[in-house]
N, C-alpha and C positions, 0 to 999 in steps of 0.2 A: 430544718429538721428532715433527715432523710426518710421518706415515706416507704419507698421500694427500690433498692440500689441494684437489681438485678437488670443485666443488660444482654439484649438477644442480638441476634444476627442482623436484624433490620435497623437496630440501633447503631451497630457498628458501621454498616453501610452508609446509613445517613452522616454519621459523624465524619467517616473517613472522604466521603463525597464532598461534605463543606468544607473540611480541613484542607483538602487537596485544591480544592478551586478557590475558596473564600467567597464564593457568590451562591447565594441561595437559588438564583436563576439557574446557573450551570448544574448545581447539585441536583435540582428538580429535573433538568433534562436528562441528566445521567441516569437518574433512578425512575424517570417515567412518572413523576409526581408533579402536582402543582406547586408554584412557588409559595403560596400561602401554607400548604401542609408541610413543607421543609420548615418553614419558619415556626409553625405551632409544635411540630414534634421534636424539634431542637430545644424549644423552651420547655416542653415535658419532659425530655430527657435531662436537663440540667436541674428541673426541679426534682425529679427522682434521685438524682445523686446528690443533691444538696451544694453544688458548686457550679459556679459560672465557667463554661468551656470555651466560649468565644466572646470577644468584644465587639458590639456592633457599632458601625459607623455608615457614612454615606459611601464609603469606598467599599462596604461588604463586611464580612467576617474574618477577624483574626483570632488565632487561638491566643488564649490566656495561658499563664503558666500551667494551671491545672489541665488545660487542653493539651499543651505540648507533652507533660508527663503521661497523659492517658495515650496519645498517638503511637507511642513506640510499643505499648502492649496491643493496641487496636491492630497494628501492621501485623504482628505476630499471631494475632487470632485470626485474622484474615487469610494470612498464606496457610495457616493450618486447615482452614475450612476449604480453600480453594484446592489445596493439595488432595485432601480427602475426596473431593468432588472429581478432580481429575482421574484418580485412580479408580473410582467406581465407574467413569465413563470408559476408562481404559480397559476395563474389564468386560464390557459388552460385546456379546458375540453375535449379536443380531445384526442382519443387513438392513436396518431400519432406524429411524430417528433422523437427527438433525446432523448435517455436516457443514460448519460455518468456514467459507473460503474467504480470505481478504486478498485482494490483488489490485493492480492498477486497472482503470477502465480499458487501456489501450490492451492489456493481455486478456481481460475478459471479452471484450466485444470483438476485436479484430484478430485474435489469434486462437481462442480457445471456444468460442461460442458454439461452433458445431461439436466439438468434443463434449462439452457439457450438455447439449442436448441428447447425445449419445448416451451419456452416462445415465441421465434421467431417464430414458426408454429401457435401458438395460436394468436399472435398479429403481423401479417406480415406488419403492417404499422409502427409500432413502430422500429426505427433505433437503435439498440443496439450497443454502442460502449464500448469496454472492454479496460481499460488502467491498465494494469499490473505495480505493483509497490508496493515495501514494504515501500516507503516514504509516509508521510500523505499529500495528495494534499490538496490544499486551496478549501474547498468546498464553503467558502464564496466570492471567487474571480471566483467561477464556473468553476475552472480547472476540476471537476466533478461534478455530481449531486448527486450520492449516494457513499458511501465507505462500504466495508465489511472488517473489520479489526480484526487480533489477538490482545489482550489486556490481561495484566496480571490479574490473579484474584483480584477482588475487586477494580480494577482501573475503575475511571469513565471518560467519554468522555469529551471534552470541552463544557462548559457551554453553547456557542453559537450555538451548534448544537443539533438537536433531535436526539436521541438515543434509541436504544432498543437491549438488550442483547439478541442474538438468541440461545446461548446455552452456557453451562459450557462444555467445552471439554475436552477428557482425552488423554493421551499418554501411551504407554506401551514400552516393551523392546523387541527387535527383534534380529535375527540371522538366518542364513541359517541351514538347518538340517546337512550339512557336516560340517560346522564350529563347530555346538555343539557338533557332534559326536567325534570330535577331540579334543575339548577344551570345557569341562564342567566348567562354571564358578562356580558353587557351590563347585567343589572341589579345595584344596589348590594346589598351583603350577599347574594350569591348562594350564597356558601359554595364557589363554584367553585375549583379549584387548577391550577396548571401542574404538570406532572411534570418535575422538574428533571433536568439533565445531570449536571456533575461540578463545580458551585460551590456555596459555602456561602451565598451571598447569597439572601434572600428575593425579591429584585427585582433580578436581574442585568441586563445590558444589552439581551438580546435579548427579556426581559419588558417592561422600560421602552418598548421600541420596538414592541412588539405592539398590536394593537388594544385589549388588555385590561391596561393597564399598572398598575392596581391589583389585580390578581389575584396572589397570591403563589405562589413555586414552592417544592415540597415534595418531599424525597427525591432521589437521585442515580442516575439511570439512563442510563450514558454511553454507549449504544448505541441506533442507530435502531431496531433490532429489538426491544430491550427497551421501547422508548417505544411502539412499536405494540402489543404485548401489555399493557402497563399500560393504554394508553388505551383497547383493546378491552374489557378487563374493568373499566372503570369507575373507574380510579384518578384522572383528570384530563383535562385538555386538553395536547395535545402539539403541538408545530412540527415538522413532518416534510417530508423531500423529496416534491415532488409525485408522482414516480414510484412512491414507496412507499405514502404516504399515499392516493392516489386508487385504489389497486388492492387495498388492505387490506380484507378483509371485516369488516363490523361497525363501520367508522369513516365519518364524513362529513366534509366541510369544515365548520368553525363557520359559520353564517349571517353573511353581510355580509363575510365575510373574503375577500380575493383574494390570488393568488400573488404572490411577490416574488422579484425575482432575488436570489440572495446567494452564489452560488458558482459556479465554472467547473469544467469537466471536461476535463482534457488528455491526450492521447496522447503518450506520449515514447518515444524510442528515441535509440540512439546513432548518431552520423553515419557510423561506419565500417561499419554494418550495413544502411544504406539501400538497397543494390543487390541484397541477397539476395532471389531471387525470392519464397520462401516468407513472408519477412518483409513485403516489399513488397505481397505479395498479401493478407496477414492485415490490415496496416494498412488498406489501402482497404476491405476488408470490414467493419472496425470503424467507419470513417468513414460508410460507407453505413448500417451498423445505426444509428448515433446520428441520422442523418437521418431515418431511418424512425421514431424514437421521439421525434423532437423535439416534437411537441405534448404527450407525455406527460411529457417531461423540464421543459417551460416552464410546465406546469400548463395548457395551452390544452385538453387532452382530459380535464380533471377532471370530478368530479360534485360536486353541492351535497347531495345526499342519498343 
């Protein structure tokens, strides 16, 4: 017997989180609840509705037929609520409140930290939150307000986002002076090695297109900061973003190598939030910051030794 079939926003959030993940533990983490609270509340929701929404097993939660029927309506309701929230936030004219930026730790720590500190001093009432991630957080669901992302050359952002290409940035080839003194990659049988990223091949595409296509790659260091440290300590040659390689102590560009453009950096946000004063101000600040760092990003401010 249905006692009260009313569904509120908290019920929908719980139902969708559990439906998306199939795990009470994952849903609990997403909603900042305990595992037992999620289990109890979904039981209560099913009791109120008078129908079973999930089958339980050792593998987690799986939508029943009734759950599958409900999720379409729940998704539409979620989008309507989130759209209303975005529009309300987008009309905010105050230079105060939260701004949530998602970007990679590489950009946050090694390119923009001085700029973020300056922004904080200039606008102390804006509460800046930095979410470092290489994943694309869902701007429509307001997991973040603004994203700064590496993207391949000529790739376009999703059509539902407002995007601006900040710069077409460059990479170059680096090593320590001591390593180059012992292993000149321009000479045959130099014994030089590339520091590998995450592929198994000794001669992946980026090696074949480098100035030293006959130098093999060894190891897997799939993070630019790992590459920097490995190169600094004499493990081998590394290909790095110019803004990182040209500022890293103990590294120099390999003689004769020139920067080459190989990725874009984009500023992304949701169109419903374009008019919020704090977000508009922060976006313009980031645009200006990238302009100030243009030569560093394109390799024009680099060093050769």
